[in-house]
C-alpha positions in Angstrom: 90.8 22.1 -22.8 88.0 22.6 -20.4 88.9 23.2 -16.7 87.4 19.9 -15.3 89.8 17.8 -17.6 92.7 19.8 -16.5 92.1 18.6 -13.3 91.8 14.8 -14.2 95.0 15.5 -16.0 97.2 16.7 -12.8 97.3 13.1 -11.1 97.8 9.6 -12.6 94.8 9.0 -14.9 94.4 5.1 -13.7 93.8 5.1 -9.8 93.1 1.6 -8.1 90.7 3.5 -5.7 88.1 4.6 -8.7 86.4 2.9 -11.5 88.2 2.4 -14.7 88.6 5.7 -17.3 88.3 6.0 -21.0 89.7 9.2 -22.2 89.0 10.1 -25.7 91.6 12.7 -27.3 90.5 14.4 -30.6 92.0 17.2 -32.5 93.6 18.0 -36.0 96.9 16.9 -36.8 99.7 18.7 -34.9 97.7 20.0 -32.1 99.6 18.3 -29.5 97.6 14.9 -28.9 100.9 12.9 -28.5 102.2 15.5 -26.5 99.5 15.1 -24.0 99.7 11.3 -23.9 103.4 11.7 -23.1 102.5 13.9 -20.2 100.0 11.1 -19.0 102.3 8.4 -19.2 104.9 10.8 -17.2 102.4 10.8 -14.5 101.4 7.1 -14.3 102.9 5.4 -11.1 105.9 3.5 -11.9 105.7 -0.1 -11.5 102.0 -0.1 -12.6 102.5 -0.7 -16.2 102.1 1.0 -19.4 101.3 0.1 -23.0 101.2 2.5 -26.1 100.2 1.2 -29.5 99.7 3.0 -32.6 97.2 1.9 -35.7 98.7 1.9 -39.1 96.7 2.0 -42.2 97.0 -0.2 -44.0 98.2 -2.7 -41.1 101.6 -3.7 -40.9 103.8 -6.1 -38.9 104.0 -3.9 -36.0 100.1 -3.4 -36.3 99.8 -7.4 -36.2 102.1 -7.4 -33.0 99.3 -4.7 -31.5 96.3 -7.1 -32.3 98.0 -9.6 -30.3 98.9 -7.3 -27.3 95.3 -6.3 -27.6 94.2 -10.0 -27.3 96.5 -10.6 -24.5 95.2 -7.8 -22.4 91.8 -8.4 -23.0 92.4 -12.1 -21.5 94.4 -10.5 -18.6 91.5 -8.1 -17.8 89.3 -11.1 -17.8 91.5 -13.0 -15.5 91.3 -12.1 -11.8 94.8 -13.5 -11.1 96.3 -10.9 -13.7 99.2 -9.4 -11.8 101.4 -8.0 -14.5 98.5 -6.4 -16.6 99.2 -2.7 -17.5 97.0 -0.1 -15.9 97.5 2.1 -18.7 96.6 1.3 -22.2 97.3 4.1 -25.0 96.2 3.6 -28.8 97.0 6.5 -31.0 95.6 7.2 -34.3 92.3 5.2 -34.1 91.0 6.9 -37.0 93.6 4.4 -39.1 92.2 1.4 -37.5 90.5 -1.5 -39.1 87.4 -3.2 -38.3 89.7 -6.2 -36.7 91.3 -3.5 -34.7 88.2 -1.3 -33.8 86.6 -4.9 -32.5 89.4 -5.7 -30.2 89.5 -2.1 -28.9 85.6 -2.3 -28.2 86.3 -5.5 -26.3 89.2 -4.1 -24.3 86.7 -1.0 -23.1 83.8 -3.5 -22.4 85.8 -5.4 -19.9 88.0 -2.3 -18.3 88.5 -3.4 -14.9 88.7 -0.7 -11.8 92.0 1.3 -11.5 92.7 0.9 -15.0 92.6 3.6 -18.1 92.2 3.3 -21.6 93.2 6.5 -23.7 92.3 6.8 -27.2 93.7 9.2 -29.9 92.3 10.5 -33.3 92.0 12.7 -36.1 88.5 13.7 -36.9 89.2 15.1 -40.1 90.4 11.5 -41.3 87.4 9.9 -39.8 84.9 8.6 -42.4 81.6 10.7 -42.2 78.8 9.6 -40.1 81.0 6.7 -38.6 81.1 6.3 -34.7 84.8 6.2 -33.7 85.0 2.3 -33.1 82.3 1.7 -36.0 79.7 1.0 -32.8 78.7 3.3 -29.9 81.0 2.9 -27.0 80.1 0.4 -24.3 82.1 -0.1 -20.8 81.5 -1.5 -17.6 79.2 0.4 -15.1 80.8 3.5 -13.2 83.4 3.7 -16.1 84.3 7.5 -16.5 84.3 8.5 -20.0 86.1 11.6 -20.7 86.6 13.7 -23.8 89.2 16.4 -24.8 89.4 18.2 -27.8 92.9 19.7 -28.5 93.0 22.7 -30.7 95.4 26.0 -31.2 98.0 26.8 -28.5 96.8 29.7 -26.0 98.6 32.3 -27.1 100.4 32.9 -23.6 101.7 29.3 -24.0 102.8 29.9 -27.5 104.7 33.0 -26.4 106.4 30.9 -23.7 107.7 28.2 -26.4 108.8 31.2 -28.7 110.7 33.0 -25.9 112.5 29.6 -25.0 113.9 29.1 -28.5 114.3 32.5 -29.8 115.3 34.3 -26.4 113.1 36.3 -23.8 113.8 39.5 -25.6 112.5 38.4 -29.0 109.8 41.5 -30.0 106.1 41.3 -29.2 105.5 42.0 -33.0 107.5 39.2 -33.9 105.5 36.8 -31.6 102.4 38.0 -32.5 103.1 37.7 -36.1 104.4 34.1 -35.6 101.4 33.1 -33.7 99.2 34.4 -36.6 100.8 32.6 -39.5 101.1 29.3 -37.5 97.5 29.7 -36.4 98.8 28.5 -33.1 99.0 24.8 -34.2 101.8 23.5 -32.0 103.4 21.0 -34.4 103.6 24.2 -37.2 105.2 26.3 -34.7 107.6 24.1 -33.3 108.8 23.3 -37.1 109.2 27.0 -37.8 110.9 28.0 -34.5 114.4 26.4 -35.6 114.2 28.0 -39.0 113.8 31.4 -37.4 116.4 30.8 -35.0 118.6 29.8 -38.0 118.2 33.0 -39.6 119.9 34.7 -36.5 122.5 32.2 -36.6 123.3 32.7 -40.1 123.5 36.7 -39.5 120.8 37.1 -42.1 119.0 38.7 -39.0 121.9 39.4 -36.7 119.9 41.5 -34.1 117.3 39.0 -33.6 114.4 37.8 -35.4 112.2 40.2 -37.4 108.8 40.5 -38.6 110.2 40.4 -42.4 111.8 37.0 -41.4 108.2 35.6 -40.2 106.5 36.9 -43.5 109.5 35.1 -45.5 108.7 32.0 -43.9 107.5 28.9 -46.1 105.3 26.0 -44.9 107.6 23.5 -43.1 107.7 20.2 -45.0 105.4 18.4 -42.8 102.3 21.1 -42.9 102.9 21.1 -46.9 103.0 17.4 -47.2 99.9 17.1 -45.2 97.6 19.9 -47.3 99.0 19.1 -50.5 98.1 15.3 -49.9 94.8 15.7 -48.6 94.0 18.6 -51.4 94.9 15.9 -54.1 92.2 13.5 -52.9 89.4 16.3 -53.4 87.1 16.8 -56.4 88.4 19.1 -59.0 86.1 21.9 -58.3 86.9 21.5 -54.5 90.5 21.9 -55.3 89.6 25.3 -57.5 87.9 26.4 -54.5 90.7 25.7 -52.0 93.3 27.2 -54.5 91.1 30.4 -54.5 91.2 30.6 -50.5 94.9 30.2 -50.4 95.7 33.0 -52.8 93.3 35.3 -51.0 95.1 34.5 -47.9 92.4 35.4 -45.4 88.8 34.2 -44.2 86.3 34.4 -47.0 82.5 34.0 -47.1 80.9 31.3 -49.8 79.7 34.3 -52.0 83.5 35.5 -52.1 84.5 32.0 -53.0 82.2 31.8 -55.5 83.3 34.8 -57.1 87.0 33.8 -57.0 86.0 30.3 -58.6 83.3 31.2 -60.9 81.1 28.2 -59.4 77.6 28.2 -58.7 76.5 28.7 -55.3 75.2 25.0 -54.8 78.5 23.9 -56.1 80.5 25.9 -53.7 78.4 24.7 -50.7 79.3 21.1 -51.8 82.8 21.7 -52.4 83.2 23.7 -49.5 81.8 21.0 -47.1 84.2 18.7 -48.9 87.3 21.0 -47.9 85.9 21.2 -44.3 85.4 17.6 -43.8 88.9 16.8 -44.6 90.5 19.6 -42.6 91.9 21.4 -45.7 89.9 24.5 -45.1 88.4 25.1 -41.5 85.7 27.0 -39.9 87.1 30.8 -38.9 84.2 32.5 -38.0 80.7 33.1 -38.7 80.3 32.2 -42.3 83.9 32.7 -43.0 86.2 29.9 -44.1 89.9 29.3 -44.6 93.2 27.5 -43.6 93.9 26.9 -39.8 97.6 27.9 -40.3 97.9 30.6 -43.1 101.5 29.0 -43.8 99.4 25.9 -45.1 97.9 28.8 -47.6 101.5 29.6 -48.7 102.1 25.9 -49.7 98.9 25.4 -51.7 99.5 28.8 -53.5 103.2 28.5 -54.4 102.2 25.0 -55.9 99.8 26.9 -58.6 101.4 27.8 -61.9 102.4 31.2 -62.4 99.6 32.3 -64.6 96.7 31.0 -62.7 98.1 32.4 -59.4 98.6 35.8 -60.8 94.8 35.4 -62.4 93.5 34.7 -58.9 95.1 37.4 -57.3 93.7 39.8 -59.8 90.2 38.2 -58.8 91.0 38.4 -55.1 91.8 42.2 -55.5 88.1 42.7 -57.2 86.4 40.6 -54.5 88.1 42.5 -51.6 87.0 45.9 -53.4 83.3 44.8 -52.9 83.4 44.6 -49.0 81.9 47.5 -47.1 85.1 48.0 -45.2 87.6 47.6 -48.0 91.0 46.2 -46.6 93.3 48.5 -49.1 96.5 47.0 -48.1 95.4 43.6 -49.2 93.9 45.1 -52.2 97.2 46.7 -53.1 99.0 43.8 -52.3 96.7 41.5 -54.7 97.2 44.1 -57.6 101.0 44.1 -57.2 101.3 40.3 -57.0 98.9 40.1 -60.2 101.2 42.8 -62.3 98.2 45.0 -62.7 98.9 48.6 -62.6 95.3 50.0 -63.2 94.0 51.1 -60.0 97.2 50.1 -58.0 98.3 53.8 -57.2 94.7 54.6 -55.7 94.9 51.4 -53.7 98.5 51.9 -52.6 97.5 55.4 -51.4 94.5 54.0 -49.4 96.7 51.4 -48.1 99.4 53.4 -46.8 96.5 55.5 -45.1 95.0 52.7 -43.3 98.8 51.2 -42.3 99.4 54.9 -41.0 96.0 55.1 -39.0 96.6 51.8 -37.5 100.4 52.5 -36.5 101.7 50.3 -38.8 104.4 52.6 -40.3 106.8 49.7 -41.6 104.4 48.5 -43.9 103.3 51.4 -45.5 106.8 52.3 -46.0 107.7 49.1 -47.5 104.6 49.4 -49.9 105.5 52.9 -51.0 109.0 51.7 -51.7 108.1 49.0 -53.7 106.0 50.9 -55.9 108.2 54.1 -56.0 110.9 51.7 -57.4 108.7 50.3 -60.1 109.6 51.7 -63.3 106.3 50.7 -65.1 104.5 53.0 -63.2 103.9 56.6 -65.1 105.0 59.7 -63.9 102.0 61.2 -62.6 101.3 58.5 -60.6 104.5 58.1 -59.3 104.4 62.0 -58.3 101.5 61.1 -56.3 102.8 58.3 -54.4 105.9 60.4 -53.8 103.8 63.4 -52.3 102.0 60.5 -50.0 105.5 59.3 -49.1 106.8 62.6 -48.1 103.6 63.3 -46.1 103.9 60.4 -44.1 107.7 60.0 -43.5 108.0 61.3 -40.2 106.5 58.4 -38.9 108.5 55.9 -40.0 111.8 54.3 -38.6 115.0 55.7 -39.4 115.9 52.7 -41.5 112.7 52.5 -43.2 112.6 56.3 -44.0 116.2 56.3 -44.9 115.6 53.5 -47.4 112.8 55.2 -48.6 114.4 58.5 -49.2 117.1 57.0 -51.1 114.4 55.8 -53.5 112.8 59.1 -53.6 116.0 60.6 -54.5 117.1 58.6 -57.2 113.4 57.7 -58.7 112.8 58.5 -62.3 110.2 60.6 -63.6 109.9 62.6 -60.5 109.3 66.4 -60.8 112.4 68.3 -59.5 110.6 69.9 -56.2 109.7 66.5 -55.0 113.1 65.1 -55.5 114.4 68.5 -53.9 111.9 67.7 -50.8 113.5 64.3 -50.7 117.0 65.5 -50.6 116.2 68.1 -47.6 114.5 65.4 -45.8 117.4 63.0 -46.2 119.6 65.8 -44.6 117.2 66.7 -41.8 117.3 63.0 -40.5 113.5 63.2 -39.6 114.2 67.0 -38.4 116.1 65.6 -35.6 119.7 65.5 -35.1 119.5 61.7 -34.2 123.5 61.0 -35.2 124.6 64.1 -34.8 128.0 65.2 -36.0 129.7 68.1 -37.9 129.3 66.3 -41.6 125.6 66.3 -40.9 125.4 70.0 -39.9 127.6 70.8 -43.1 124.9 68.7 -45.2 122.3 70.8 -44.0 124.1 74.1 -44.7 124.4 73.2 -48.4 120.8 72.3 -48.3 119.8 75.8 -47.2 121.9 77.4 -49.7 120.5 75.7 -52.5 116.7 76.5 -51.6 116.4 80.2 -52.0 113.2 79.6 -54.2 111.8 77.1 -51.8 110.8 79.2 -48.4 109.1 76.3 -46.9 111.6 73.8 -47.2 114.3 76.3 -46.4 112.6 76.9 -43.1 112.6 73.3 -42.2 116.4 72.9 -42.9 116.9 76.0 -40.7 114.7 75.2 -38.0 116.5 71.9 -37.7 120.0 73.8 -37.6 118.8 76.0 -34.7 118.1 73.0 -32.6 120.6 73.6 -29.7 121.4 69.8 -29.0 123.9 69.7 -31.9 127.4 69.4 -30.5 130.3 71.9 -31.3 127.9 74.3 -32.9 128.0 78.0 -31.0 124.8 79.1 -29.5 125.0 82.4 -32.0 124.8 80.1 -35.2 121.9 78.4 -33.5 120.1 81.9 -32.8 120.9 83.1 -36.5 119.2 80.0 -38.0 116.3 80.4 -36.1 115.8 83.8 -37.3 116.2 83.0 -40.7 113.7 80.1 -40.3 111.2 82.1 -38.6 111.5 84.9 -41.8 111.4 81.9 -44.4 108.0 80.6 -42.3 106.2 83.7 -42.6 106.2 83.4 -46.4 103.9 80.1 -45.8 100.6 79.5 -44.4 100.8 75.6 -44.9 99.8 74.4 -41.3 101.9 71.0 -41.5 104.9 73.0 -42.3 104.3 75.7 -39.5 103.9 72.7 -36.9 106.9 71.3 -38.3 109.3 74.4 -38.3 107.8 75.2 -34.6 108.5 71.7 -33.6 112.1 72.4 -34.2 112.2 75.9 -32.9 110.6 75.5 -29.4 113.7 73.9 -27.8 115.9 76.7 -28.5 113.1 79.2 -27.4 112.6 77.6 -24.1 116.2 77.2 -23.3 116.8 81.0 -23.8 113.5 81.8 -21.9 112.4 83.5 -25.0 108.7 84.6 -24.6 108.2 83.2 -28.4 108.2 79.6 -27.2 104.8 80.0 -26.3 103.7 80.7 -29.8 105.7 77.6 -30.9 104.0 75.5 -28.8 100.7 73.6 -29.5 97.8 76.0 -28.3 94.9 73.1 -28.5 94.1 71.6 -25.3 95.1 68.0 -24.9 91.5 66.7 -24.5 90.2 68.7 -27.6 89.2 67.1 -30.8 92.2 67.4 -33.2 89.8 67.3 -36.3 90.3 65.6 -39.6 91.9 68.8 -41.2 94.6 69.0 -38.2 95.5 65.2 -38.4 98.6 65.5 -40.6 100.5 67.9 -38.3 99.6 66.1 -35.2 103.0 64.4 -35.5 104.7 67.6 -35.4 102.6 69.0 -32.4 103.4 65.8 -30.2 107.2 66.5 -31.4 107.0 70.1 -30.2 105.7 68.9 -26.5 108.2 66.4 -26.2 111.0 69.0 -27.4 109.7 71.3 -24.9 109.6 68.6 -22.4 113.4 67.8 -23.2 114.4 71.4 -23.1 112.8 72.3 -19.4 114.1 68.9 -18.4 117.7 70.3 -18.8 116.7 73.6 -17.0 115.4 71.7 -13.8 111.9 72.8 -14.9 110.6 69.5 -13.9 107.0 70.0 -13.2 106.7 71.7 -16.6 108.9 69.0 -18.2 106.7 66.2 -17.1 103.4 68.0 -17.9 104.8 68.9 -21.8 105.7 65.0 -21.4 102.2 63.7 -20.7 100.3 65.9 -23.0 103.0 64.9 -26.0 102.9 61.1 -25.2 99.1 61.5 -25.3 98.9 63.2 -28.5 101.5 60.7 -30.3 99.6 57.8 -28.9 96.5 59.1 -30.5 98.2 59.9 -33.8 100.7 57.1 -34.1 103.3 59.8 -34.2 106.0 57.1 -35.0 108.7 55.0 -33.5 111.6 57.7 -33.3 108.9 60.2 -31.3 108.3 57.0 -28.9 112.0 56.4 -28.3 112.2 60.2 -27.3 109.3 60.0 -24.9 110.8 56.9 -23.2 114.1 58.5 -23.0 113.1 61.7 -21.6 110.7 60.0 -18.9 114.0 58.0 -17.7 116.1 61.4 -17.5 112.9 62.9 -15.6 112.5 60.0 -13.3 116.0 60.0 -12.6 116.4 63.4 -11.6 113.1 63.7 -9.5 113.7 60.5 -7.7 111.4 58.1 -9.2 114.1 55.5 -9.2 111.8 52.4 -8.3 111.8 50.1 -11.4 114.0 52.7 -13.4 117.0 50.3 -14.0 114.7 47.9 -15.4 113.0 50.2 -17.8 116.6 52.0 -18.7 117.7 48.2 -19.6 114.7 47.5 -21.8 115.1 51.0 -24.0 119.1 50.0 -24.3 117.7 46.6 -25.7 115.2 47.9 -27.9 117.3 50.3 -29.5 119.9 47.7 -30.2 119.8 48.4 -33.7 120.6 52.2 -33.4 122.8 52.3 -30.0 122.9 56.3 -30.2 119.2 56.2 -29.3 119.8 54.4 -26.2 122.7 56.6 -24.8 120.1 58.7 -22.9 119.4 55.1 -21.0 122.9 54.0 -20.7 123.6 57.4 -18.9 120.9 56.8 -16.3 122.0 53.4 -15.8 125.7 54.5 -15.1 124.5 57.1 -12.7 122.2 54.4 -10.7 125.3 52.3 -10.4 127.3 55.3 -9.2 124.9 55.6 -6.5 125.2 52.1 -5.6 128.8 51.8 -5.5 129.0 49.8 -8.5 131.7 51.4 -10.2 133.1 49.0 -12.9 129.5 48.7 -14.2 129.0 52.3 -13.9 132.3 52.9 -16.3 131.2 50.1 -18.6 127.9 51.8 -19.5 129.5 54.8 -20.5 132.8 53.5 -22.0 132.0 50.5 -23.6 131.9 49.8 -27.5 128.3 51.1 -27.9 128.8 54.3 -26.0 129.2 57.5 -28.5 132.2 59.8 -28.2 131.3 62.8 -26.3 131.7 64.8 -29.6 128.9 62.7 -31.1 126.5 63.0 -28.3 123.7 65.4 -27.8 125.2 68.3 -26.2 123.4 68.0 -22.6 123.4 64.4 -22.5 127.1 64.6 -23.1 127.6 67.0 -20.0 125.6 64.6 -18.0 127.5 61.5 -19.1 130.7 63.4 -18.6 129.2 64.3 -14.9 129.2 60.7 -14.1 132.5 60.1 -15.0 134.1 62.8 -13.0 132.1 61.6 -10.0 133.2 58.3 -10.5 136.8 59.2 -10.8 136.3 61.2 -7.6 134.9 58.6 -5.6 137.6 56.3 -6.8 140.1 58.9 -5.5 141.6 59.5 -9.1 141.5 63.2 -8.8 143.8 63.8 -12.0 141.4 61.6 -14.2 138.4 63.5 -12.6 139.9 66.8 -13.6 140.6 65.7 -17.1 137.0 64.7 -17.9 135.7 68.0 -16.3 138.1 70.1 -18.1 137.1 68.3 -21.3 133.5 68.4 -20.7 133.4 72.3 -19.9 135.6 72.9 -23.2 132.7 71.7 -25.0 130.1 73.6 -23.1 132.2 76.6 -23.5 132.3 76.0 -27.2 128.1 75.5 -27.1 127.8 78.9 -25.3 124.8 77.4 -23.2 125.8 77.4 -19.8 122.5 76.6 -18.5 123.4 73.1 -19.6 126.4 73.2 -17.3 124.1 72.9 -14.2 124.7 69.1 -14.1 128.7 69.4 -14.3 129.5 72.4 -12.6 129.1 71.4 -8.6 131.8 68.2 -9.4 133.8 70.1 -12.2 134.5 72.6 -9.1 135.4 69.9 -6.7 137.7 68.0 -9.2 139.5 71.4 -9.8 139.9 71.9 -6.1 140.9 68.4 -5.4 143.9 68.7 -7.7 144.9 72.1 -6.2 143.7 74.2 -8.8 141.3 76.9 -7.3 141.8 79.2 -10.0 140.2 76.8 -12.6 137.6 76.4 -10.0 136.8 80.1 -9.9 136.5 80.3 -13.3 133.9 77.6 -13.9 132.0 79.3 -11.1 132.4 82.7 -12.9 131.0 81.1 -16.4 128.2 79.6 -14.7 127.3 82.9 -12.9 127.0 84.2 -16.6 124.1 82.6 -16.9 121.3 85.1 -15.7 119.5 84.2 -12.5 116.2 83.8 -14.2 113.3 82.1 -13.0 113.5 79.5 -15.9 116.8 78.5 -14.6 116.2 76.7 -11.3 118.8 74.0 -11.7 121.6 76.5 -12.6 120.7 78.6 -9.4 120.9 75.8 -7.2 124.2 74.5 -8.9 126.1 78.2 -8.3 124.8 77.8 -4.7 126.8 74.7 -4.6 129.9 75.9 -6.4 130.3 79.1 -4.0 129.8 76.9 -0.9 132.6 74.7 -2.4 135.0 77.5 -3.0 134.3 79.0 0.6 135.3 75.4 2.0 138.2 75.4 -0.1 139.2 78.8 1.5 138.6 77.7 5.1 135.4 79.8 5.6 133.5 76.9 6.9 130.5 78.6 8.3 129.9 80.5 5.1 130.4 76.7 3.1 128.0 75.2 5.6 125.5 77.8 5.0 125.8 77.6 1.2 125.5 74.2 0.9 122.2 74.0 3.0 121.0 76.9 0.6 122.0 74.5 -2.1 120.2 71.6 -0.7 117.1 73.6 -0.2 117.3 74.8 -3.7 117.4 71.2 -5.0 114.9 70.0 -3.0 112.6 72.4 -4.1 112.8 71.6 -8.1 112.6 68.5 -6.6 115.9 67.0 -6.9 115.9 64.8 -3.9 119.2 63.1 -4.6 121.3 66.3 -5.2 119.7 67.5 -2.1 120.9 64.7 0.1 124.1 64.9 -0.9 124.3 68.8 -0.4 122.9 68.3 3.1 125.8 65.7 3.5 128.5 68.6 2.6 126.9 71.1 4.9 127.1 68.7 7.8 130.8 68.2 6.9 131.5 72.0 7.1 129.2 72.6 10.1 131.0 70.1 12.3 134.4 71.0 11.1 133.3 74.8 11.8 131.9 73.8 15.5 128.7 76.0 15.1 127.4 75.1 18.5 125.1 72.6 20.1 121.9 74.1 18.3 123.6 74.2 14.8 124.6 70.5 15.8 121.3 69.4 16.0 119.9 71.1 13.1 123.0 69.0 11.1 121.9 65.9 12.3 118.5 66.3 11.6 119.2 67.4 8.2 121.7 64.5 7.8 119.2 62.1 9.3 116.7 63.3 6.5 119.5 62.7 3.7 119.7 59.0 5.1 116.2 58.5 4.8 116.2 59.9 1.1 119.3 58.1 0.2 118.3 54.6 1.4 114.8 55.2 -0.2 116.1 55.6 -3.4 118.5 52.8 -3.2 121.4 54.6 -3.2 123.4 52.2 -1.2 127.2 53.4 -1.6 126.2 57.3 -0.4 123.6 56.0 2.3 126.5 54.1 3.8 128.9 57.0 3.8 126.0 59.2 5.1 125.2 56.6 7.9 128.9 56.6 8.9 128.9 60.5 8.9 125.8 60.5 11.3 126.9 58.2 13.8 130.2 60.2 14.3 128.2 63.4 14.8 125.8 61.6 17.1 127.8 59.1 19.2 126.1 56.8 21.5 125.5 57.7 25.2 127.9 56.3 27.6 127.5 53.0 29.1 125.2 52.2 26.3 127.6 51.4 23.3 125.5 50.6 19.9 128.1 47.9 19.3 129.8 46.7 22.3 133.4 45.8 21.8 133.8 47.9 18.5 136.3 50.6 18.1 135.1 54.0 16.4 137.1 53.0 13.4 135.6 49.4 13.3 132.3 50.8 14.0 132.6 53.3 10.9 134.0 50.3 8.7 131.0 48.2 9.7 128.5 50.6 8.7 130.1 51.0 5.4 130.2 47.3 4.6 126.6 47.0 6.0 125.8 49.6 3.2 127.2 47.4 0.6 130.6 49.0 0.1 133.4 46.7 -1.0 136.8 46.8 0.9 138.4 49.0 -1.9 135.6 51.4 -1.9 135.8 51.4 2.0 139.4 52.3 1.8 138.8 55.0 -0.7 136.1 56.7 1.3 138.1 56.5 4.9 141.6 57.1 3.2 143.1 53.7 4.4 144.9 51.0 2.9 143.0 48.1 1.5 144.7 45.7 3.8 143.8 47.8 6.8 140.3 47.6 5.8 140.3 43.9 5.3 141.6 43.5 8.9 138.8 45.7 10.4 136.2 43.9 8.5 137.7 40.6 9.8 137.7 41.8 13.4 134.0 43.1 13.1 132.6 39.7 11.8 134.4 38.1 14.8 133.3 40.4 17.4 129.6 40.5 16.0 129.4 36.9 15.5 128.5 37.7 11.9 128.9 34.9 9.5 129.7 37.2 6.7 129.2 40.6 5.8 125.8 40.2 4.4 124.6 39.5 8.1 126.1 42.9 9.1 122.8 44.9 8.7 120.8 42.7 11.1 123.7 42.4 13.8 124.1 46.2 13.2 
């Protein structure tokens, strides 16, 4: 619809201040003509009169009533005394009107007075060729505006809005895009199939929401099927043959391709194509390409054919598509499968898998290979070729698709032993990442490693996977041993893909330990350099190596290195479609990195999106849940914080990746400390510290250590706190461990504070704040500065020190406020006011006592009464009384008004 007509439709069509209007609305069935007319009626002024008539073919009793109404209306328009004549007349389905009705409409148009509107709707495909709409040219009074609107497919944005309204706002993009494609954007077809898709969710056939598979399984809705089959039945026999061929082909075709499919002459094809186009069974889809406006209609036509005829057309379609300059191999393979033809199928399937993978359609590649490998009619050598292609591409598949394909491979008949062995290894590797880590998975890999003495390449992959340090409960010594054995096995092979896969798994451990060999395991190729065709097979593993490097350096506090590795890995993965599990890993690392370095704007929304996107495999979203919990803690949303980490979808810490488990435990320890539940804080800290002790990678204790030490001290257990600090000091003070160095300074400061050496404690906290700020870790730097101010104020270090403390605390307040850490900011603001009280004679809040002023600041920062009570060591009842007095003294209607009043 063009913009001028949109402007017309924004207001009432019939306007007494202007001449009459005739609006011609034409469009194929189901494209929204009646919906448009309904909108016109709604905008028509009340009391002005509106009459809607529908033509029938053949005319029935209602149509005769319509004739009478048209006659009466024509007489009324010619009568100057007309008072009750409607000013908006709608005649729908004018293509069905007989000559008698058309004559009445013509007369009505000729006598249309000012301020009245006549709307006519029709389907051009049902109008006899070369005949004007009303049998004769339209004649109207001078000045009458005659407008035309052609309806067609919905814009993609409108179709998306309609789909999300029915299926939910989080309906996946690929589902929406595929649904728009199969319905052709035809409004009525989309409206008819949406309830079917919604029903698959309610019936639990797609419990996680609609899927592309559910869209592909859709049949043509009854109205569409009946319409296309009825029109098809009225076509000549040769035209029906041509439509049948187009339906089975399932995509836009040229005249020459339709001729090849039907064995009709070019002249006959031209005539029959015109007949199919005139009746809208087929439509023009592009330059000299023809097919169905809604591909679901093609499914209805194809389903109506006898099976032998349909199979024959599928075979012909495969032959026709092979003649194209750019062969669509996925479609060729699909037609050969549907035809039951095995000759040429394996080659077509191999090329189809390559095409899918190059376009990032990994799921389609996996499904095609799985279907063929499960077909017992494919001979052994051909099956082996397919299996090799499947194993080469499996790293790009989703966990579900890869698992199903590996199950098929391990049970496939006629496969050579080495191929089945490789499939079993990959089955145990879970795509070479401990995505769902547990002890059983480790034992599975141990058994695989013992059974592969004669396969050094496969043994290297298994051992490299076992070297990855994130496995929970496995000591560092075992990871080291596996890494050494993997390196020895790798020396026996020169396969670049295998070497890339093994190095991708080794790099995390090597970086964590500061091993110089990490540089050799990382891809040396600069990001901008062309990968080359010979290198493309290992590109996914190189992308994974860079992402593993980003993850390893993240937990060490090497945030600049981590971001550099991440951006390189993301670019390489995007160029080579490395697979969805790599994409999820990139998103998780970016969330953790942005949280650590203070890039909190929009972080909660991105984390929530990842949680939603990984709903089918919740373990993939645990890092995002941990980030959400940490953000809630900083805002004082304690119940929601715990829900993110203790809900039904949160895995047990023993089944979490080891550094992630340490981080989530850190949040739980801090939450318990904030609530004043010191025993719970100590329990969480003790359990988490035990897991770290079993692992032996003390660099990963850097997140937990400051809070674990404080939890132990809060329960009167300085001996445990000192042991924890000693454990952390066991980590070498190496340049590659800056986060551990900052955490050590905090722990020593906390011990000094407990011992009463407040000056040393203040210096230690300041050193920790500077170390955190240099990483950068702004949130922890601000909290360390707050702790330093606490000790400095208690130590009474002098006026100059007090000014420095106020300056540092002011800077910390700005950081926390900028991050949106409202709970922490309110606490720091209160401490800052206590350190820098207002000058005598100029009180900041007249009439407020110091305690009321402190409560007011915390309440203005968003803390609840219970949180304020915990912070100030008061009862909740006392805080409630303080808040009530503050609101009264400041004339604040509610606590939401406190920031402005203060």
